[in-house]
C-alpha positions as CSV (number, residue, x, y, z in Angstrom):
1,M,1.0,-3.5,-228.5
2,K,-2.5,-2.0,-228.8
3,R,-3.7,-4.4,-226.1
4,L,-0.8,-3.5,-223.9
5,H,-1.7,0.1,-224.4
6,E,-5.3,-0.6,-223.4
7,E,-4.0,-2.2,-220.2
8,Y,-1.1,0.1,-219.2
9,G,-1.8,3.3,-221.2
10,D,-2.8,5.2,-218.0
11,R,0.6,4.3,-216.3
12,V,3.0,3.9,-219.2
13,R,3.6,6.4,-222.0
14,F,3.7,4.6,-225.4
15,V,5.6,6.3,-228.3
16,D,6.4,5.0,-231.9
17,V,9.3,6.4,-233.8
18,T,9.2,6.1,-237.6
19,V,12.8,5.5,-238.6
20,R,12.8,4.4,-242.3
21,Q,10.5,2.8,-244.8
22,A,11.0,-0.9,-243.8
23,H,10.0,-2.3,-247.2
24,P,10.2,0.4,-249.9
25,G,8.6,-0.3,-253.2
26,E,6.8,1.3,-256.1
27,T,3.8,2.4,-253.9
28,R,5.9,3.9,-251.0
29,G,9.5,4.3,-251.6
30,A,12.4,5.2,-249.3
31,Y,12.1,8.7,-247.7
32,R,13.7,11.5,-249.6
33,T,12.4,14.4,-247.5
34,V,11.3,15.0,-244.0
35,E,7.8,15.9,-245.3
36,E,7.5,12.5,-246.9
37,K,8.4,10.9,-243.6
38,H,5.8,13.1,-241.8
39,D,3.1,12.2,-244.3
40,D,4.0,8.5,-244.0
41,A,4.0,8.6,-240.2
42,R,0.5,10.1,-240.3
43,A,-0.7,7.5,-242.8
44,Y,0.8,4.7,-240.7
45,Q,-0.9,6.0,-237.6
46,A,-4.3,6.3,-239.3
47,D,-4.0,3.0,-241.3
48,E,-3.0,1.0,-238.2
49,G,-5.2,2.8,-235.7
50,I,-2.3,3.7,-233.4
51,P,-3.7,5.5,-230.4
52,W,-0.4,6.9,-229.1
53,P,2.0,9.5,-230.6
54,V,4.0,8.6,-233.7
55,L,7.3,10.6,-234.0
56,I,9.8,10.6,-236.8
57,D,13.5,10.2,-236.9
58,D,15.6,12.5,-239.1
59,L,16.5,11.5,-242.6
60,A,20.0,10.4,-241.5
61,G,18.4,7.9,-239.0
62,T,20.2,9.3,-236.0
63,V,17.7,7.9,-233.4
64,H,17.6,4.6,-235.2
65,Q,21.3,4.2,-235.2
66,T,21.7,5.4,-231.6
67,Y,19.2,2.7,-230.5
68,G,20.9,-0.1,-232.3
69,G,19.5,0.0,-235.9
70,M,17.1,-3.0,-235.5
71,S,13.9,-3.0,-237.5
72,D,11.3,-3.7,-234.8
73,P,12.7,-3.2,-231.3
74,V,10.9,-2.1,-228.1
75,Y,12.6,-0.1,-225.4
76,L,11.1,0.3,-222.0
77,I,12.5,3.4,-220.4
78,D,12.1,3.8,-216.6
79,A,10.8,6.9,-214.8
80,V,14.4,8.3,-214.4
81,G,15.2,7.9,-218.1
82,H,17.2,4.7,-218.1
83,V,16.6,1.8,-220.5
84,A,15.1,-0.8,-218.2
85,F,14.4,-3.4,-220.9
86,Y,15.4,-3.9,-224.5
87,N,13.3,-6.3,-226.7
88,M,15.2,-6.8,-229.9
89,W,12.1,-8.0,-231.8
90,A,8.8,-6.6,-230.6
91,H,7.1,-9.3,-228.5
92,A,4.2,-8.2,-226.4
93,P,4.4,-11.0,-223.8
94,S,8.0,-10.2,-223.1
95,V,7.2,-6.5,-222.9
96,K,4.2,-7.2,-220.6
97,T,6.4,-9.1,-218.2
98,A,9.0,-6.3,-218.1
99,I,6.3,-3.6,-217.6
100,D,4.8,-5.6,-214.7
101,E,8.2,-6.0,-213.1
102,L,9.0,-2.3,-213.5
103,L,5.6,-1.1,-212.1
104,V,6.2,-3.3,-209.0
105,R,9.4,-1.4,-208.6
106,G,7.6,2.0,-208.8
107,G,8.7,2.6,-212.3
108,Q,12.4,2.7,-211.7
109,S,15.4,0.6,-210.6
110,G,15.8,-1.3,-213.8
111,P,17.0,-3.4,-215.5
112,V,13.9,-5.7,-215.5
113,S,13.4,-9.1,-217.0
114,G,17.1,-9.6,-217.4
115,G,17.4,-6.2,-219.2
116,M,17.3,-7.7,-222.7
117,D,15.5,-10.2,-224.8
118,R,17.4,-11.0,-228.1
119,T,15.1,-13.9,-229.0
120,P,13.9,-13.5,-232.7
121,H,10.2,-13.5,-231.9
122,M,8.9,-13.7,-235.5
123,A,5.5,-15.2,-235.2
124,A,3.7,-11.9,-234.8
125,S,5.5,-10.5,-237.9
126,F,4.6,-13.5,-240.0
127,V,0.9,-13.5,-238.9
128,N,0.4,-9.7,-238.8
129,G,3.0,-8.3,-241.2
130,W,1.4,-8.7,-244.6
131,H,-0.3,-5.3,-244.5
132,G,2.9,-3.5,-243.8
133,L,4.8,-5.4,-246.4
134,R,2.2,-4.7,-249.0
135,R,2.2,-1.0,-248.1
136,G,5.4,-0.6,-250.2
137,G,3.9,-2.4,-253.2
138,W,4.7,-5.7,-255.0
139,R,8.3,-4.7,-255.6
140,S,8.8,-4.6,-251.8
141,V,7.3,-8.1,-251.5
142,L,9.6,-9.4,-254.2
143,E,12.7,-7.8,-252.8
144,F,11.8,-9.2,-249.3
145,E,11.4,-12.7,-250.7
146,L,14.7,-12.4,-252.6
147,A,16.6,-11.0,-249.6
148,T,15.3,-13.7,-247.2
149,P,14.0,-16.6,-249.3
150,G,10.6,-17.8,-248.0
151,A,10.0,-14.8,-245.7
152,A,7.4,-13.0,-247.9
153,T,5.7,-16.3,-248.7
154,L,5.5,-17.2,-245.0
155,T,4.2,-13.8,-244.2
156,F,1.4,-14.2,-246.8
157,V,0.6,-17.7,-245.5
158,G,0.5,-16.3,-242.0
159,H,-1.9,-13.5,-243.2
160,L,-4.2,-16.2,-244.6
161,A,-4.0,-18.3,-241.4
162,K,-4.4,-15.2,-239.1
163,P,-7.8,-16.3,-237.8
164,I,-6.3,-19.5,-236.6
165,L,-2.8,-18.3,-235.6
166,A,-3.7,-14.9,-234.0
167,P,-4.5,-16.2,-230.5
168,L,-1.1,-17.8,-230.3
169,A,1.1,-15.3,-232.3
170,L,-0.6,-12.0,-231.3
171,R,-1.2,-12.7,-227.6
172,T,0.0,-10.3,-224.8
173,A,0.3,-12.8,-222.0
174,P,3.3,-15.2,-221.8
175,L,2.4,-18.8,-222.5
176,P,2.1,-21.2,-219.6
177,V,5.0,-23.7,-219.3
178,S,2.7,-26.6,-220.1
179,T,1.5,-25.0,-223.3
180,R,5.1,-24.2,-224.4
181,V,6.1,-27.9,-223.7
182,A,3.1,-29.1,-225.7
183,L,3.9,-26.8,-228.6
184,G,7.5,-27.9,-228.6
185,V,6.5,-31.6,-228.6
186,G,4.0,-30.9,-231.5
187,M,6.7,-29.0,-233.5
188,A,9.2,-31.8,-233.0
189,T,6.7,-34.4,-234.0
190,L,5.8,-32.4,-237.1
191,A,9.5,-32.1,-238.0
192,L,9.9,-35.8,-237.7
193,V,6.9,-36.5,-239.9
194,V,8.0,-34.1,-242.5
195,G,11.6,-35.4,-242.4
196,R,10.4,-39.0,-242.9
197,A,8.1,-37.9,-245.8
198,V,11.0,-36.1,-247.5
199,R,13.3,-39.1,-247.2
200,R,10.7,-41.3,-248.8
């Protein structure tokens, strides 16, 4: 998203909304007061180097619930205030495509890019999510692993492999069709090899 901001920040206003502590733990727990939420939003902005405004939702989560309650969505709002694109899981290439289409239309006349992307784009979370997960403390890591077996482990492995995986998982441009086909063939081949090894 920072790279998208670098490219479009002069034409598109970026805003983050802190809705809840995604992975509360012993270091950073669930919010009990608005002041805690303000403090955490400021810390998040500083820790992550966010160059755009970071707002906070109320303690009841009114904005969060109004906009669907998902943990990592992106909404592209057009110049007249309509939701032009909803990206259920933040995915920079999908957002870039939608922004480009909306800008061609003069910033209005949505929806763009089909209006919605519900694909669970998880690669960026697994490659870049360890810092956020660890922000809550080890209890948050354990609870994430217990709630979704393998998720915390995969996030840690993604963190370790970030130098290798970042160009693919943290890109802003959509992959060319040939690259997607090659990746699909590679993943299918890997699944076959692992499947045969497990059978033996």
